[in-house]
VEXBA-818444 format. One record per residue (C-alpha): x, y, z. Coordinates in Angstrom, 3 decimals. Each point is the difference from the previous one (the first is absolute). Layout:
! VEXBA-818444
NODE         u         v         w
NODE         X         Y         Z
...
This chain:
! VEXBA-818444
NODE         u         v         w
NODE   -10.826    20.948   -29.066
NODE     3.089    -1.838    -1.166
NODE     1.599    -2.374     2.305
NODE     3.241     1.410     2.111
NODE     3.292    -1.299    -0.937
NODE     1.137    -2.550     2.689
NODE     3.261     1.257     1.765
NODE     2.026    -1.583     2.559
NODE    -1.710     2.304     2.437
NODE    -3.501    -1.035    -0.995
NODE     1.063    -3.550     0.565
NODE     1.297     0.593     3.304
NODE    -3.074     1.649     1.174
NODE    -2.141    -2.945    -1.293
NODE     2.276    -2.367     2.036
NODE    -0.065     1.884     3.232
NODE    -3.799     0.165    -0.346
NODE    -0.089    -3.761    -0.716
NODE     2.365    -0.578     2.896
NODE    -2.563     2.466     2.422
NODE    -3.039    -1.826    -1.144
NODE     1.730    -3.486     0.533
NODE     0.950     0.812     3.486
NODE    -3.192     1.641     0.741
NODE    -1.680    -3.577     0.040
NODE     3.110    -1.508     1.654
NODE    -0.541     2.399     3.181
NODE    -3.686    -0.468     0.022
NODE     0.049    -3.704    -0.185
NODE     2.398    -0.157     2.926
NODE    -2.884     0.548     2.171
NODE    -1.910    -3.246    -0.037
NODE     3.323    -1.719     0.180
NODE     1.461     1.937     2.838
NODE    -3.021     1.446     1.994
NODE    -1.180    -2.889     2.161
NODE     3.407    -1.441     0.995
NODE     1.103     3.358     0.762
NODE    -3.081     0.894     2.019
NODE     0.252    -2.944     2.009
NODE     3.752     0.627     0.840
NODE    -0.428     3.493     1.176
NODE    -3.155    -0.774     1.991
NODE     1.534    -3.171     1.652
NODE    -2.688    -2.080    -0.953
NODE    -0.266    -3.150    -1.934
NODE    -0.753     0.468    -3.690
NODE    -3.659    -1.728     0.536
NODE    -0.836     2.639     2.627
NODE    -3.248     1.684    -1.163
NODE     1.760     3.519     0.823
NODE     2.418    -0.836    -2.935
NODE    -3.184    -0.463    -2.372
NODE    -1.572     3.347     1.146
NODE     3.431     1.908    -0.383
NODE     0.665    -1.141    -3.518
NODE    -3.475     1.181    -0.927
NODE     0.837     3.409     1.440
NODE     3.449     0.218    -1.422
NODE    -1.615    -0.591    -3.427
NODE    -2.647     2.958     0.162
NODE     2.263     2.146     1.810
NODE     2.898    -0.341    -2.628
NODE    -2.328     0.431    -2.759
NODE    -1.651     3.156     1.379
NODE     3.441     1.600     0.526
NODE     0.970    -0.873    -3.569
NODE    -3.388     1.242    -1.335
NODE     0.141     3.397     1.626
NODE     3.674     0.519    -1.274
NODE    -0.799    -1.312    -3.285
NODE    -2.688     2.802    -0.388
NODE     2.633     2.328     1.025
NODE     2.280    -1.459    -2.699
NODE    -1.151     2.335    -2.707
NODE     0.648     3.083     2.024
NODE     3.468    -1.253     0.885
NODE     1.241    -0.722    -3.522
NODE    -1.211     3.489    -1.086
NODE     1.538     1.804     2.938
NODE     3.588    -1.902     0.058
NODE     0.259    -1.801    -3.557
NODE    -0.763    -3.326    -1.366
NODE     3.672    -1.380     0.464
NODE     0.525     1.293     3.487
NODE    -3.143    -1.464     1.522
NODE     0.304    -3.328    -1.843
NODE     3.495    -0.255     1.607
NODE    -1.094     1.095     3.338
NODE    -3.054    -2.714    -0.035
NODE     2.096    -2.735    -1.218
NODE     2.579     0.669     2.915
NODE    -2.533     0.358     2.346
NODE    -1.757    -3.358    -0.754
NODE     3.543    -1.561    -0.340
NODE     1.172     1.330     3.432
NODE    -3.505    -0.704     1.694
NODE     0.227    -3.784     0.052
NODE     3.681    -0.205     0.783
NODE    -1.016     2.131     3.070
NODE    -3.019    -2.208     0.806
NODE     2.595    -2.977     0.068
NODE     1.424     1.319     3.105
NODE    -3.557     0.815     1.654
NODE    -0.075    -0.812     3.813
NODE    -3.533     1.124     0.492
NODE    -3.140    -0.219    -1.927
NODE    -0.725     3.578    -0.443
NODE     3.435     0.272    -1.466
NODE    -0.686    -2.840    -2.309
NODE    -3.406     1.663    -1.272
NODE     1.410     3.356    -0.389
NODE     2.744    -1.312    -2.345
NODE    -2.313    -2.148    -2.000
NODE    -2.482     3.039    -0.465
NODE     3.128     2.481    -1.300
NODE     0.605    -3.116    -2.204
NODE    -3.526     0.178    -1.735
NODE     0.320     3.992     0.210
NODE     3.118    -0.394    -2.022
NODE    -1.510    -2.503    -2.578
NODE    -3.123     2.000    -0.723
NODE     1.916     3.319    -0.459
NODE     2.607    -1.769    -2.268
NODE    -2.898    -1.587    -2.163
NODE    -1.242     3.580    -0.470
NODE     3.534     1.595    -0.798
NODE     0.698    -2.772    -2.316
NODE    -3.094     0.067    -2.000
NODE     0.340     3.736    -0.330
NODE     3.584     0.130    -0.883
NODE    -0.606    -2.825    -2.905
NODE    -2.964     1.839    -1.191
NODE     2.036     3.046    -0.566
NODE     2.690    -2.102    -1.827
NODE    -2.376    -0.807    -2.761
NODE    -2.242     2.506    -1.142
NODE    -1.848    -2.050    -2.793
NODE    -2.964    -1.960     1.731
NODE     0.606    -3.365    -1.508
NODE     3.789     0.014     1.151
NODE    -1.095     1.241     3.317
NODE    -2.489    -2.692     0.632
NODE     2.330    -2.786    -1.779
NODE     2.837     0.944     2.484
NODE    -2.008     0.478     3.277
NODE    -1.373    -3.402    -0.728
NODE     3.165    -1.806    -0.522
NODE     1.852     1.442     2.954
NODE    -2.725    -0.730     2.545
NODE     0.180    -3.669    -1.430
NODE     3.212    -0.271     1.965
NODE    -2.287     0.439     3.132
NODE    -0.778    -3.737    -0.162
NODE     3.704    -0.951     0.145
NODE     0.211     1.669     3.370
NODE    -2.717    -2.281     1.318
NODE     2.017    -3.081    -1.310
NODE     3.290     1.337     1.160
NODE    -1.048     0.486     3.581
NODE    -1.624    -3.479     0.003
NODE     3.180    -1.444    -1.332
NODE     2.077     2.075     2.617
NODE    -2.304    -1.052     2.816
NODE     0.486    -3.756    -0.950
NODE     3.666     0.396    -0.060
NODE     0.119     1.636     3.376
NODE    -2.338    -2.732     1.616
NODE     2.737    -2.493    -1.332
NODE     3.209     1.943     0.639
NODE    -0.930     2.229     2.963
NODE     1.964    -1.812     2.567
NODE     3.304     0.160    -1.863
NODE    -0.347     4.052    -0.329
NODE     1.748     2.354     2.151
NODE    -1.826     1.586     2.772
NODE     0.895     3.633    -0.911
NODE    -0.920     1.393     3.377
NODE    -3.696    -1.245    -0.680
NODE    -2.043    -0.196     3.353
NODE    -0.496    -3.728     0.774
NODE    -3.431    -1.172     1.835
NODE     0.084    -1.560     3.321
NODE     1.036    -3.751    -0.126
NODE     1.039     0.206    -3.533
NODE     3.703    -0.364    -1.360
NODE    -0.304     2.001    -3.240
NODE    -2.229     2.842    -1.278
NODE    -3.224    -0.421    -1.530
NODE     0.043    -0.651    -3.665
NODE    -2.378     2.897    -0.183
NODE     2.748     2.198     0.939
NODE     2.209    -1.075    -2.695
NODE    -2.822     0.333    -2.696
NODE    -0.615     3.516     1.139
NODE     3.954     0.876    -0.210
NODE    -0.535    -0.940    -3.931
NODE    -2.218     3.169    -0.215
NODE     3.153     2.101    -0.378
NODE     0.685    -1.447    -3.549
NODE    -1.590     2.411    -2.249
NODE     1.979     2.838     1.457
NODE     3.385    -1.412    -1.398
NODE    -1.083    -0.050    -3.637
NODE    -1.928     3.490     0.427
NODE     3.005     1.875     1.648
NODE     2.219    -1.256    -2.745
NODE    -2.484     0.961    -3.011
NODE    -1.508     3.427     1.173
NODE     3.000     2.015    -0.405
NODE    -0.206    -0.558    -3.820
NODE    -3.414     1.087    -0.699
NODE    -1.345     3.438     0.185
NODE    -3.160     1.303     1.411
NODE    -3.142    -0.117    -2.247
NODE     0.444     2.994    -2.472
NODE    -3.844     0.329    -0.018
NODE     0.170     0.759     3.569
NODE     2.939     2.541    -0.526
NODE    -1.823     1.586    -2.671
NODE    -3.377     0.371     1.697
NODE     1.779     1.384     3.303
NODE     1.964     2.602    -1.974
NODE    -3.137     1.054    -1.817
NODE    -1.788     0.100     3.480
NODE    -2.786    -2.283    -1.277
NODE     0.404    -2.610     2.852
NODE    -3.458     0.797     1.682
NODE    -0.644    -0.929     3.659
NODE    -2.080    -3.286    -0.479
NODE    -3.612     0.278     1.722
NODE    -1.609    -3.081     1.778
NODE    -3.109     1.864    -0.548
NODE     0.290     0.157    -3.639
NODE    -0.512    -3.849    -0.368
NODE    -3.666     0.484     1.120
NODE    -0.806     3.048    -2.529
NODE    -3.090    -0.790    -2.220
NODE     2.140    -0.904    -3.000
NODE     2.321    -2.692     1.998
NODE    -2.490    -1.150     2.647
NODE    -1.149    -3.074    -1.784
NODE     3.320    -0.981    -1.194
NODE     1.641     0.371     3.672
NODE    -2.805    -2.030     1.640
NODE     0.051    -2.867    -2.631
NODE     3.778    -0.152    -0.277
NODE     0.209    -0.071     4.098
NODE    -2.545    -2.478    -0.006
NODE     1.687    -2.333    -2.588
NODE     3.473     0.554     1.591
NODE    -1.421    -0.933     3.409
NODE    -1.465    -3.333    -1.445
NODE     3.336    -0.858    -1.797
NODE     1.987     0.725     3.158
NODE    -2.457    -1.664     2.058
NODE     0.475    -3.059    -1.870
NODE     3.731     0.221     0.006
NODE     0.468     0.600     3.524
NODE    -3.072    -1.538     1.303
NODE     0.140    -3.321    -1.675
NODE     3.293    -0.726    -1.593
NODE     2.232     1.114     2.997
NODE    -2.029    -2.417     2.442
NODE    -0.204    -2.889    -2.440
NODE     3.446    -1.527     1.261
NODE    -0.956     0.604     3.788
NODE    -3.775    -0.879    -0.016
NODE    -0.654    -2.120    -2.868
NODE     3.125    -2.371    -0.326
NODE    -0.349    -1.699     3.195
NODE    -3.578    -1.423    -1.011
NODE     1.308    -1.571    -3.482
NODE    -0.808    -3.519    -0.593
NODE     3.668    -0.925    -0.329
NODE     0.358     1.170     3.734
NODE    -3.027    -1.908     1.169
NODE     2.122    -2.287     2.488
NODE     2.079     2.668     1.290
NODE    -3.239     2.355     0.801
NODE    -1.364    -2.880     1.513
NODE     2.890    -0.608     2.126
NODE     0.243     3.677     0.974
NODE    -3.571     0.722     0.812
NODE    -0.086    -1.450     3.684
NODE     3.526     1.647     0.503
NODE    -1.230     3.417    -1.167
NODE    -3.161    -0.280     2.237
NODE     2.442    -0.868     2.870
NODE     2.278     2.955    -0.733
NODE    -3.100     2.321    -0.326
NODE    -1.105    -0.991     3.439
NODE     3.313     0.335     1.426
NODE     0.494     3.727    -1.577
NODE    -3.165     1.101     1.305
NODE     0.825    -1.043     3.584
NODE     3.424     1.423    -0.555
NODE    -1.435     3.366    -1.037
NODE    -1.997    -0.029     2.865
NODE     2.846     0.131     2.453
NODE     1.888     3.089     0.991
NODE     3.737     0.220    -1.434
NODE     1.396    -0.549     3.256
NODE    -2.086    -2.982     0.907
NODE     2.172    -2.898     1.111
NODE    -2.615    -2.573    -2.017
NODE     0.971     1.596    -3.164
NODE     3.061    -2.093     0.077
NODE    -1.793    -3.350     0.138
NODE    -2.253     0.899    -2.494
NODE     2.712     1.110    -2.416
NODE     1.671    -3.125     0.553
NODE    -3.206    -1.897    -1.310
NODE    -0.380     2.485    -2.654
NODE     3.784    -0.871    -1.284
NODE    -0.642    -3.620     0.301
NODE    -2.971     0.435    -2.304
NODE     2.126     2.195    -2.350
NODE     2.497    -2.809    -0.409
NODE    -2.877    -2.526    -0.825
NODE    -1.356     2.411    -2.407
NODE     3.168     1.200    -1.899
NODE     0.642    -3.102    -2.311
NODE    -3.504     0.440    -1.202
NODE    -0.026     3.487    -0.417
NODE     3.331    -0.078    -1.786
NODE    -1.905    -2.470    -2.675
NODE    -2.648     2.781    -0.217
NODE     2.390     2.707    -0.457
NODE     1.825    -1.868    -2.921
NODE    -3.378    -0.315    -1.763
NODE    -0.552     3.585     0.798
NODE     3.197     0.965    -1.771
NODE    -1.222    -1.899    -3.174
NODE    -3.232     1.363     0.025
NODE     1.239     3.589     0.386
NODE     2.572    -0.856    -2.975
NODE    -2.760    -1.054    -2.153
NODE    -2.041     3.032     0.886
NODE     2.695     2.393    -0.934
NODE     0.512    -1.990    -3.517
NODE    -3.455     0.541    -0.626
NODE     0.411     3.892     0.792
NODE     2.953     0.078    -2.196
NODE    -1.744    -1.347    -2.763
NODE    -2.793     2.441     0.348
NODE     2.310     2.919    -0.021
NODE     1.677    -1.170    -3.127
NODE    -3.477    -0.463    -1.622
NODE    -0.770     3.313     1.171
NODE     3.161     1.299    -1.715
NODE    -0.536    -1.662    -3.149
NODE    -3.850     1.087    -0.456
NODE     1.445     3.696     0.691
NODE     2.572    -0.444    -2.733
NODE    -2.854    -1.115    -2.247
NODE    -1.908     2.992     0.815
NODE    -2.961    -1.212     1.848
NODE    -2.252     2.776     1.671
NODE    -0.059     0.220     3.645
NODE    -3.741    -0.980    -0.141
NODE     0.535    -3.140    -1.615
NODE     3.226    -0.706     2.268
NODE    -2.297     0.440     3.162
NODE    -2.591    -2.632    -1.573
NODE     2.993    -2.240    -0.924
NODE     0.929    -0.423     3.405
NODE    -2.738     0.868     2.294
NODE    -2.777    -2.253    -1.620
NODE     1.973    -3.018     0.384
NODE     0.880     0.996     3.464
NODE    -3.546     0.088     0.788
NODE    -0.220    -3.677    -0.947
NODE     3.311    -1.389     1.160
NODE     0.254     1.569     3.481
NODE    -3.229    -1.781     1.161
NODE     0.874    -3.054    -1.796
NODE     3.404    -0.392     1.694
NODE    -1.343     0.679     3.673
NODE    -3.310    -1.419    -0.108
NODE     0.186    -2.796    -2.552
NODE     3.558    -1.056    -0.558
NODE     1.119     0.351     3.807
NODE    -1.452    -2.694     2.443
NODE     0.924     0.709     3.612
NODE     1.410    -3.074     1.781
NODE     1.083     1.271     3.393
NODE     1.293     3.422     0.250
NODE    -0.584     3.262     1.845
NODE    -1.720     1.873    -2.840
NODE    -3.235    -0.311     2.150
NODE     1.833     0.221     3.134
NODE    -0.532    -3.725     0.689
NODE    -2.239    -1.779    -2.633
NODE     0.049    -3.427     2.136
NODE     0.233    -1.889    -3.208
NODE     2.887    -2.017     0.806
NODE    -1.090    -0.578     3.815
């Protein structure tokens, strides 16, 4: 089949899909950057309170579960309402959700909007891939442009890291814009400003969408009445059961690596790097003291007058720990930057291999087999713990 002629409309669809994939990652990778400080502020407890760690874990699986369920419905949504409409709606959803989360005053409100962010991202992914696939009827062109546009996803990780670093340095100079301010603070938390930037993808999408039509393939199939209602049970029919189970297992492993390892590397692994040995050693007794104080605080009723004295001690502990934690955060920003650069290189390599016409089985081997070696090598050999909270308290710097 001959390749279609590239028109302005074709390029606009490619640009819109690329923007969507870029901000997919941008919105998702906000979570490890904003979750802990947001939860600490909303629960009115110090950042090192065990409740914060517990709720960060809960937030990750709650948001991912919501995204997964609605992502599964994405196929039905794009068939029922159209590729363009659902893609636009999902991008606006994950643009407005973090903006609303920036104004959260309660933990349930924050979790709700982070969950709707994940829902928007997962549905957008389905809509964008479907729309692009129908633009290119030729198999090789389809795979090539799917690979090229998805390479932009890693730029989202780089962008959110850069924006986070900039806000950390200039947040005090930014206007408050009506953002809530925590008790005892003079400015809104930097996490609120970072969430506000989630509105950015809505701007180019709102400007570009009026100039692109709905998928012609979808219009033709709808007119012919050939759009059948999708059946979840059909995935487990005898001819598809094996493919469904194997694909689901592979996808689960891939997302397990991405969300279970990469998203927690900065928060859990960075503090134990050899370059931060001195800071970790100095922080160890302060963290133990803070944990003991927080345990006592959590036992007291909200109206107990003894809380005031404990909170005062916790604040003193926080002031002593802040310079050390700031140093660790700067190292964390560097780690995340390098991590995202690696992701960008991988996606570019994937796009190049797709252009060369490498088969899917070979692509899987090219990326998965090295991963079986590199991941254990990174976390069990190259990384040496020197006093972090990876294992709660390893006592190696006592």
